[in-house]
C-alpha positions in Angstrom: -90.7 -173.2 -49.8 -90.3 -170.3 -51.8 -92.7 -167.7 -53.1 -92.8 -169.1 -56.8 -93.0 -172.6 -55.2 -96.1 -171.7 -53.2 -98.0 -171.2 -56.4 -98.9 -174.6 -58.1 -98.0 -174.9 -61.8 -96.3 -171.4 -61.9 -92.5 -172.7 -62.0 -93.6 -175.1 -64.8 -95.1 -172.2 -66.6 -92.0 -170.0 -66.5 -89.9 -173.0 -67.6 -91.8 -173.4 -70.6 -89.8 -171.8 -73.8 -92.9 -170.7 -75.6 -95.1 -169.9 -73.0 -96.4 -166.4 -73.4 -94.6 -164.0 -70.7 -94.6 -160.1 -70.9 -92.5 -157.9 -68.9 -93.5 -154.4 -68.2 -90.8 -151.6 -67.0 -91.3 -148.1 -66.3 -89.1 -144.8 -67.6 -87.9 -142.5 -65.0 -90.6 -140.0 -66.1 -93.0 -142.6 -65.0 -94.5 -143.9 -68.5 -95.2 -147.9 -68.8 -93.9 -150.2 -71.3 -94.7 -153.8 -72.0 -93.5 -156.2 -74.2 -93.3 -160.2 -74.7 -90.1 -161.5 -72.7 -90.7 -165.1 -73.7 -87.0 -166.0 -72.7 -88.1 -165.5 -68.8 -86.8 -168.6 -67.0 -86.5 -169.3 -63.1 -83.1 -169.6 -62.0 -82.4 -172.9 -60.5 -79.5 -171.6 -58.0 -81.2 -168.6 -56.6 -84.9 -168.8 -55.0 -87.4 -166.4 -56.3 -85.2 -165.2 -59.2 -85.8 -165.1 -62.9 -83.6 -164.4 -65.7 -84.1 -163.4 -69.4 -82.1 -162.7 -72.8 -81.5 -159.2 -73.6 -82.8 -159.8 -77.0 -84.9 -157.1 -79.0 -85.9 -155.2 -75.8 -84.1 -151.9 -76.4 -86.8 -149.5 -74.9 -87.2 -152.2 -71.8 -83.6 -152.1 -71.1 -83.4 -148.3 -71.3 -86.0 -148.4 -68.6 -84.5 -150.7 -66.5 -81.3 -148.8 -66.2 -83.8 -145.6 -65.2 -85.8 -147.5 -62.8 -85.6 -151.1 -61.5 -89.2 -151.7 -60.6 -90.9 -154.4 -62.8 -94.3 -156.4 -63.8 -94.4 -159.7 -65.2 -97.2 -161.7 -66.5 -97.2 -165.4 -67.1 -100.1 -167.0 -69.3 -100.3 -170.5 -70.4 -102.0 -171.8 -73.5 -104.8 -172.9 -71.0 -105.3 -169.4 -70.2 -104.1 -169.9 -66.8 -101.9 -167.1 -65.3 -100.1 -165.3 -62.9 -99.2 -161.7 -62.5 -95.9 -161.0 -60.4 -93.9 -158.1 -58.9 -90.0 -157.9 -59.3 -86.9 -155.9 -58.8 -84.5 -155.7 -61.5 -80.8 -156.8 -60.1 -78.2 -156.3 -62.9 -77.0 -157.5 -66.2 -74.5 -160.3 -66.7 -72.4 -160.6 -69.9 -71.0 -164.1 -69.1 -72.1 -167.0 -67.1 -74.5 -169.6 -66.7 -77.4 -167.5 -67.4 -76.1 -166.2 -70.7 -75.2 -169.5 -71.7 -78.4 -171.1 -71.1 -80.1 -168.2 -72.6 -77.9 -168.8 -75.8 -78.6 -172.7 -75.9 -82.4 -172.3 -75.8 -84.5 -173.1 -78.9 -85.5 -169.5 -78.9 -82.1 -168.2 -80.0 -80.2 -171.2 -81.0 -81.5 -171.1 -84.5 -82.2 -167.1 -84.5 -81.6 -165.4 -88.0 -80.9 -162.2 -86.4 -78.6 -162.3 -83.1 -77.8 -163.4 -80.1 -78.4 -162.0 -76.6 -76.1 -159.2 -75.4 -76.4 -160.3 -71.8 -78.8 -161.9 -69.5 -80.8 -159.7 -67.1 -81.8 -160.8 -63.6 -85.1 -160.1 -61.6 -85.6 -160.9 -57.8 -89.3 -161.7 -57.3 -91.1 -159.3 -54.8 -94.3 -160.9 -54.8 -97.1 -162.7 -56.6 -99.8 -160.2 -57.0 -102.6 -162.6 -58.5 -103.7 -165.4 -60.4 -106.4 -166.0 -63.1 -108.1 -168.7 -65.1 -110.1 -167.7 -68.1 -112.3 -170.1 -69.9 -112.8 -170.1 -73.7 -116.3 -169.1 -73.2 -115.5 -166.1 -71.2 -113.0 -165.2 -73.7 -115.9 -165.6 -76.5 -118.5 -163.7 -74.3 -115.9 -160.6 -73.3 -114.9 -160.3 -76.8 -118.6 -160.0 -77.9 -118.9 -157.5 -75.1 -116.1 -155.3 -76.1 -117.2 -155.5 -79.8 -120.8 -154.4 -78.8 -118.8 -151.5 -77.2 -117.0 -150.3 -80.0 -120.2 -149.5 -81.9 -121.2 -146.7 -79.3 -117.6 -145.2 -79.0 -117.3 -141.9 -80.4 -113.7 -140.9 -82.0 -112.6 -137.8 -80.4 -108.9 -137.0 -82.0 -105.8 -139.2 -81.0 -103.3 -141.1 -83.0 -104.4 -143.3 -85.7 -103.1 -147.0 -85.6 -101.9 -148.2 -88.7 -103.9 -150.5 -90.5 -101.9 -153.5 -89.9 -101.9 -152.9 -86.3 -105.9 -152.5 -86.2 -105.9 -156.0 -88.0 -104.0 -157.7 -85.5 -105.8 -156.2 -82.4 -109.1 -157.1 -84.0 -107.9 -161.1 -83.8 -109.9 -162.9 -81.1 -107.0 -165.4 -81.1 -104.2 -163.5 -79.7 -102.6 -162.7 -76.3 -103.4 -159.2 -75.3 -102.2 -157.4 -72.2 -102.8 -154.1 -70.3 -100.1 -152.7 -68.0 -100.0 -149.3 -66.0 -97.9 -148.0 -62.8 -99.8 -149.2 -59.7 -99.9 -146.7 -56.3 -96.6 -148.0 -55.2 -95.0 -147.4 -58.7 -94.6 -150.8 -59.8 -95.8 -151.8 -63.0 -99.1 -153.8 -63.0 -99.8 -156.3 -66.1 -103.4 -158.1 -66.5 -104.6 -160.1 -69.5 -107.0 -158.1 -72.0 -107.9 -160.5 -74.4 -111.1 -158.7 -75.4 -109.2 -156.0 -76.3 -110.0 -154.7 -80.0 -109.9 -151.4 -82.2 -112.9 -149.1 -81.9 -112.2 -146.9 -85.0 -108.7 -145.8 -85.8 -107.6 -144.1 -82.6 -109.3 -146.1 -79.7 -108.8 -149.3 -78.3 -111.8 -151.1 -76.1 -111.8 -154.1 -73.9 -114.4 -155.6 -71.8 -113.5 -155.0 -67.7 -113.0 -158.1 -65.7 -114.1 -157.5 -62.2 -112.1 -160.3 -60.7 -108.9 -158.2 -61.9 -107.3 -155.0 -60.9 -108.0 -152.0 -63.4 -106.3 -148.8 -64.0 -107.7 -145.6 -62.6 -109.4 -143.4 -64.9 -107.0 -141.1 -66.9 -104.2 -143.5 -66.2 -101.4 -143.6 -69.0 -101.4 -147.5 -70.1 -99.5 -149.6 -72.2 -101.0 -152.3 -74.0 -99.3 -155.2 -76.3 -100.5 -158.0 -78.5 -98.9 -161.1 -79.4 -100.4 -163.0 -82.2 -99.6 -166.9 -82.9 -97.6 -165.9 -86.0 -95.4 -164.2 -83.7 -96.2 -160.7 -84.4 -96.4 -158.0 -81.7 -97.5 -154.4 -81.3 -97.4 -152.0 -78.4 -99.9 -149.2 -78.4 -99.8 -146.8 -75.3 -102.5 -143.8 -74.4 -104.7 -142.9 -71.9 -107.5 -144.9 -70.1 -111.0 -144.0 -69.3 -114.0 -145.7 -67.1 -115.7 -147.4 -69.8 -112.7 -149.5 -70.8 -111.4 -147.4 -73.9 -107.7 -146.7 -74.4 -107.5 -143.4 -76.3 -104.2 -144.0 -78.4 -101.2 -141.7 -78.2 -98.4 -143.9 -79.4 -97.7 -147.0 -81.3 -94.6 -149.2 -81.6 -93.4 -152.1 -83.7 -92.8 -155.1 -81.5 -90.7 -157.4 -83.7 -88.2 -157.2 -86.6 -87.4 -155.4 -88.8 -88.2 -152.1 -86.7 -88.2 -153.6 -82.8 -89.2 -151.0 -80.6 -89.7 -148.3 -83.1 -92.5 -145.9 -82.9 -94.5 -146.3 -86.0 -97.4 -143.8 -85.1 
């Protein structure tokens, strides 16, 4: 039995074309980057192998060319999820993986473009699983909301209003990524993440999940049910606060472009 087969429900979640999946990469300088990558699929012909379409992933692709270590998070609509580590292998311009990506409903009717190639990832480990109840989502969101009232702004980059509005939503998928001690990116769900003023984000810390160390450079991403995505990068402190340093658009018309 393969690594992925030993995790009940994981392969089915990975096969879901619209299951939220996130890919975290790192630059050569050690800066994390995390983006939605719902095209991730398990390969039928290679054990513990995933493939994805190179579509709106410009920064991720640059990072993969600099460092092959990746983190992956899969989370189902029922808020059950898995955290993986893997190694990027190569891009393929033709072949079965490219054909399968191009025939998927995600890209078949896309108004922008097809994929340039298909990326291949070998899964190294399943770092953990989680299940979050809807009641816990509401409680954590309220805890984070309460924390925002006592958070004092101390400079930083101001998030555009539309980014703050997106992160203020409770019904959205939000994740947090940083680099672990082994250099691999780690991704955890951070559903309670929300703005505290214009220059900070706050979330309720979950004791059952790993947490960034104080002062860590982190990247966070939101994917709304309207398929709107933004990435915010900054530094983490022990209160569960992110001090914003950079803000990026996650989708058209400016995918991957810095907007603050």
